[in-house]
N, C-alpha and C positions, 0 to 999 in steps of 0.2 A: 422463426417460427415454426415451418414447417419442418425442420431438424429436431424441437422440443415437441412436435405430433408424435414423430418419427419413434422418438427413444422412448415417448410416454407409452407406445401402443408394445414396442418391445419390453418395457417397463414391466409393464401390465402380466404379457404372457408368459416371460420370465417368473412373475409372482405368482400365478397360478400354477404352473409346473412345480415349484418347489413348496406350497403350502397347500393346496386341493383351492377348493371355495369357503377359506375357513373364514370367517366375521366376526369370530369369537371378542370378546372382550381383550385387548392385549395392553402391555405396560403402556403409562408415559416414557416416552425417550428422547434423549435432549441430545445433538450434537454441536461442537465449534466447530466449525471450519474455515480455511481460508477461502477467498473470495472467488477464485477459481474452479468452484466446485458450483457456482452458480445449476449451471446447465447441466449438470448432475442431479440435484434436489429432486425434480421431479420424476427421476428413479426410484431413490429411497422412497420418497412419499406413497408411492403405488404398493409399494413393499408393504410402507405400516399399512397402508389403507386396506389391503388385502390381509393383512394381522390384527386387525382391528386395533389396529394402537395409533398410539395419539405423538406425533412427530415433527418436531422443531429444528430450525439452522439457526447457529447462530454465526456472525459472518467478523473473523480479527484477522489481522493481520499476519499472520507465521509464527514473526517473531514475537507478537504479543500473545499468541497461544505457549510458547515456550517458556518469556516471561511470569506464563500465571502458573504453570506446572511449577515453576520454582518457587513458588512463592510460597511463603507460609499457609495464604486463604487456599490456593490450589484452585483447581479446577470443579464449577458450578455442572459443567454437563455432565451425561453417560457416556462420550465417544469424544475422541478429538480425532479433527482430520487436516492437518497440516496440508503442504507442498512437501516438503520434504521430514524424511525421519532422523535428516541432521542433526535437527532442534531438538527435536526430542530424547535423543542421545546425549545431544548436548544442556540439558536444562530440566530434565526429569531427574533430578538427582535422587528424590525421592521416591522414585522407581511407582509413580502412580498409573500410569498407563501399562497395561496387560494387554496380549496376544496384539500385538501391531503388525497388521499386514496389508503389505502395497496391494492398490486395486490397481493402477496404469503408470506410465513414465513420460516425461514431458519435459526436452532438453527447453533451455533461454536463450533466445535466440534474439535477434536483431532485425525486426523491419523494417525496411526503409521505402519512401514512397515509390513508387518504381520509375518516376522521372528521375529522381534525386541518383538510384542507382545506376542509372542509365548513365547520367551525365557524372559521376564518381567512376564509369568505368567496372562496375562489380554485377553486371548481368555477364552468367553464365562461368565466372572464371573463380576460383577461392580466394577468397578475402580474411586478409588475419587482422589482426587485434592491431598490428603498427600501421596498418591500410586506414582503419577507421580512426585512430589516435592522428595521423596524419592528414587527414580528412576536416578533424574536430578544431587542430591547430592552424587550419585554412581558413578555418571559416566556412566551412564549405555543407557541416553537417553539424545541427542541432539533434538535440532525443530527450523523447521522455523516458524516467528510468524512475523504479520505483525507491522507495528506501531504504539501505540495505540495512538499517537498525529496526526495521520493522516488517518488511515483504521479503520474502524467500527468494521472490523475482530478481528482485533488487540485490540481495544478499549474492544471489549463484550470477549473476553479471558483475558485479562486482570481485568476487573470489577467480573467475575468469581472469578479470583483466588483472590481480595480482600474478595470476600465476604464467600467464603470459609474459609479463614483465618482471619475472623471474627465470623466466627463457625454459615454463614445464617442466622444472622438477618434480621427481618422483615424488620425494615427501618435502614440505613446506615445513621449515625449523622454526623457533622462534625468532633468531637473530636476523633471519633472512627481512622478516619484516621495519628492521629498522635500515636498510639500505638507503641511502638518498635518491640512488638513480630509480631504487623500483617506487615510493616511494613521489619519486617527481613525476614521472610516466603516469602512474593511475591517476595522480591529483590532474595531472593535461588531460587524463579521458573522462573524468570526472568533470572538467569545465565546461562538458557537452552537454548537461543537463541544461533543458530548457525549462522543464516543471515535473516535479516530486510528488507521490504518494505513499501512501502506506497502502495502497491496495493495488495489485494487479487488476481486479475487475475494472475498480474508478478509473482505472490511469487507460485500459481498453475505453471504457464511456468516454473519458475525455476526449481521446480521439475521434472517434466517428459523432459525438455531438460536435466539435469543434470544426468536422470537415461539413457536416450539415450548415453550418452557418458563415461558410465560405472561410477560413481559418485551417491552414493545414501545416501541421508539425511535418518537420521532417523526416521522422524515425521515432521506433519505440524500443527498447529490451521489454519482450515479455513472453511468455511460454509459447512452443509452436502453435497448441492447440486453440490458446488464445488471439493468437494471429489469425488463426483459422476463423472463428467468430468473430474477430474485427472485419475483415476483409469480406466473409459472407455478406456483411450487413453494407459494409462501402460500396461493394458491386452493386447489393440488391438497390443503393442511393443514386445511382451512376459514378460512382465518385473511382480515383485509382486508388489500386489496391496496395498493401503493403510488401517489397518484396524479400524473403527472406533469406536473409543472410545465417549461414553458421560457420560462425567463427573458426579457420581450417586448427587455431593453436588449440580448442578445445573448449568445450561447453558444460555448464553443470545440468543433470540431469535431476527433476526432481520426481520422487517415486511415490507420489500421492497415499500415504499410510491411513489406516481406520485405525487408532486403540479404543480399548474399553479401558473407563475410571470407574472404577468400583467405590460407589455411594453407600454400601451396605441395606440396601432395596430387596435383595433377595434373590434365588438363583436364577429365577423366570427374566431376569434385566439382562444381566449374562448370558444366560443359552439366547435370548430375541438379537444379541449383538453379534451372538456366533452365527444364527441363520443368517443375519444382515449382510456380512460379510461372507458366509457361501452365495447368497444370491449374489449380492454384487460379480462375484467370481466366477457365475456360472456362463457358460457358451452365449446364451440368447442375450443375455445382460452386456459381457465381454462385447459381443459385437455392435452396441448401443455405442456401447462408453467409448469401441473405437474411430465410429464412424462422427464423433466429436473433434477426431484430429489426437488424440490420446493415442499415445504405442503401450501395445501389449504385447511385452517380449514373449516371444515362443506360442502367443497366441494363435498367430495366423491370420489375424485378422484385420485392416487395416483401414484408414481414412482414403478416398479415390484422389492422387493425385494430382495437384493442379499445377503443371509446370510453368503456367503463366506466371507467376509470382513465386517459384520455385518453389510449392510445399510436396513435399514425399516423404512421408514416416516410416517411411519404410527404407529410407537413406540410412547407412552408417553413417554416424556422427562420433566425432574424435570428444573423449570426455575426460572433464581433469580428475584428480583425484582429491578428492576434500580432504582438507589439512585436520589434524587431531583437534578436539571439541578446545582445547585451552587457545591455541593457536588461531582458531578460529574467532573464540573472545577477542582475543587482543585485536584480530584485526578489525572488528566490529569497532573496536576503540579507537582502534586508529582511521578507520571511515569515518566514525563522530567529530573525532575531537583535531583531527587534521588534514584529513583529504578531501573531503565532502567540499561540495560549491557552496561558499559562506554565505547566508541566507541576511535578508534584510528584513526586517519584523515588525511593522507597528501594532502594538498593543492597545485596543482601545476601551478602557477600564470605565465600565457605568458605576459612577456614583449618584445618580437621581437617587430623590427620595424614595422610589419603591423599590431602590436596596437598601433600604434603613433593616438594621436586624443579621437574620442570617445571611441576606444577600451578600452585604459588606463586608459579614463575618468569611465568607464563603472564598471572598474577593480576597480577601488581606490574604488567609490562606493559602492559597493558587499562587502569590505573588512570592510568598515563603519557600513556597516545593521552587516553583519555576526558577526563580535566581539563587538556587542552592544548588551550587557543582557536586556536591554530596549525593544530595537527593536523586539529580536528574542523571548524575552518571550510573545512579544504579539500575537508570532504565533506559539506559543506552538514549537518551535526551538532551543532552548535556551542550553548553553555549560552548563558543570560542569565543579569542579575542578577535577574530576574523568578522565575526559575527556582526551586524549593526543592529542596533535595538532601540525603537524610537516607544516610549510610555507616553499616553495620551487620556487622561482622568477627564473624565468628559460630565457634564450634567445637561441643560438645555444649550451650553453653549462649550467650547475646549475651556479647562481649567489652565493648565498648561500643558507643556509637550519636554519631557525628558528625553535625552539623549544617554545612548553608553554602547560601548564592545561587551563583547562576550567576557571582556576579562574577570576572573573573579570580584576584585576589589569594586567595579562599576556596577558590578553587579548586585554586591551590598548596599551601594549606595541606591542605587534605585528602590528597592524592599524598603530601607530607611525613608527615602522621600514619600513615599505612595503609603508610606504608615501613618503620616500627616493627613491624609483627605479621609472626609465622610463626607458620608450619606446626605444629601439632600438638594433640592429645585427638580427640574423639569426633565425632560430625557429627549438629546436628539445625537440618535448617534449617528446620524447623515452626516453633520458638523465635525466629527472625529475624525470618520474614514476622508471627506475633502481635506483636512488638516494633514493628513498622514500622507493623503496620496500627491499632495503641492509639496512636502517635504522630500519623498521620495524622485519626483522628476528632477529636482537638485543637486541628486545624490551624484557625484564624480563614479565615472565608470561604471553605472547602472547596471550595465548588460551582466556584467561579471558577478551577480550577488542574483539568489534567487527571493523575487521580493511576496510580500505578504501582508494584509492587513487581515487582521483578526479582534472580531470587537465580542467584547464579553459582557452580556447584557440579561436583563430578564424578556429581555424584546419589546418592552412597552414604552415606543419612542413613535416621537413626533415623524407623521411622514412627510420627507422632502429626496423620496427616492428618486424621483424622475428626474431632478435639478442634480444629483449625486452622478447618476448614470450619466448625463450628458458629459456632464467634466471628463467621466470615466470613460467612456468612447472615444473623447479628444484627446485623452494621456496615453504614451508607447514608452513600455510595453505595457498590453494589458494584465492591470493587478488584480488577482483572487481576491476576494473579498470575504473570510470565512467566520464564523458565527461560534461561540462559547455558550451553552445557554449556562444563567444561575436559576433557584430561587424558583419562584411560582412563572415560571416562562414559559412565554406564547411566541411561539417559532414563524411564524404569519411573515414578518415582515426578513426577518432574517435568513427562511430558506427562500423568498422571492431575491436578495440582493446576493445569496451564494448561486440558484441559481445561474443569473442575467450574469454574472462576472468568473462562472467556469471554477466552484469553489463548493464547500460545503459544509454543514453548521454538525457540530459535536454536542452532544448531549452532557453536560457536568453536573447534574441535580447530582447524581447519586455516587459518580465516582472522577471527581475533579482529577486527581492524578491524569485516569487513561484518558481522560477527555485532553490535557495540555501533552501527553508523550505523542498522543494521537495525531492533532494538528501539526506539531513539530516535523509529521515524518512526510505532511506536505511541505515543507517551506524547510 
């Protein structure tokens, strides 16, 4: 809170310097951004206030922003602010983004719980990706990491793993990704993932929220600046900080670029954007941005180092060279289809009477998308034969349990069987969640999967949450319970269930495809 207050004060000073006391009517201006920029939002809002503008932020995964740029629909907002310009270069084939300008830099590194780093012998010495691999293989290290097909921080960690496995060759070529030894090394590293997500900010919140409840994860791949934010919270709670590991064989560095998307609303909107960029790059604001732990190249400003957890944003890091866009796309397809840790997913489908009509139609359409490899492949959300799937239709009781893998033929079979289900009866989503949890407990080699229960419902259920949560607490590992809303949804029960199980709820009422793609990044 002290950092945010300080930044807001700096932002106000800079805005006054740039705009005087102008409080006239300004434009409405919207920004779609990666979640790592939540700490920067108050600075932008102060500038908007001085301009008399109405500004809004929407947070999406960086790769989701890229996919939206690539789509026919495009981006609705006036500006994009992804973590890295790599994804704009890769996905913005229609050249919708103008004046893309870097605001700061953030290397993606590994934060390891300090006592764990000490036990591994990593404190005060160079650590290579091979050391991380050895710790994962020995069972000594598991980590949180965002999905490489949704978030820049996960993609950056993954590309650094690939670079190391290839011996850090200067230029990665398409054929390099087909090498069995390279795939084997990276797959073994990714076996260390304990929880995934589509958002670097959400992942950091998961770490701190879990620590407050007594659950201590070993480590987390994230931005250097986000690790600083996380450690500020952990230290404030009296908890152990994460020790910063900068892999000596190279890390990917995000350049935090903001760019303008012209929707033909007049020159004053683009003028406002240009003034915003000038403000963000002005000396007082750059100092404030640096204080968050972000790096300002050639700016002569930096956050105060904290050697207690190896944080020093002035130290040089080895940066990997990013591959060409076509090679990155191949690498992402390889991640999703072959290298990521397999998922164990239970889909609870609400076929109660309140879903009759639009809700049932949406649900059936969702299954046709989710189990169509051509469709999911386009948005990097496809299943693999190594994935395990349970589909559990329910009303006031569990109707049946359908089991399958991600094999295309088995996916089609799921669609055919679900098509025979129709709305009717009462609603008890907890009965479905309990059935799924019981089946998961009996899964052989459960730690080799990322488990998740996903409840697709309008949320109007009988309340049996206490009994289910008692069962959930007695089950290890704890399985997150996500929600996707349909129809005239009431999120109250889903939100409570997601909060209790360290998960989240996705809104599927307007854009079901995006909701499904998002939830796949958490599993």
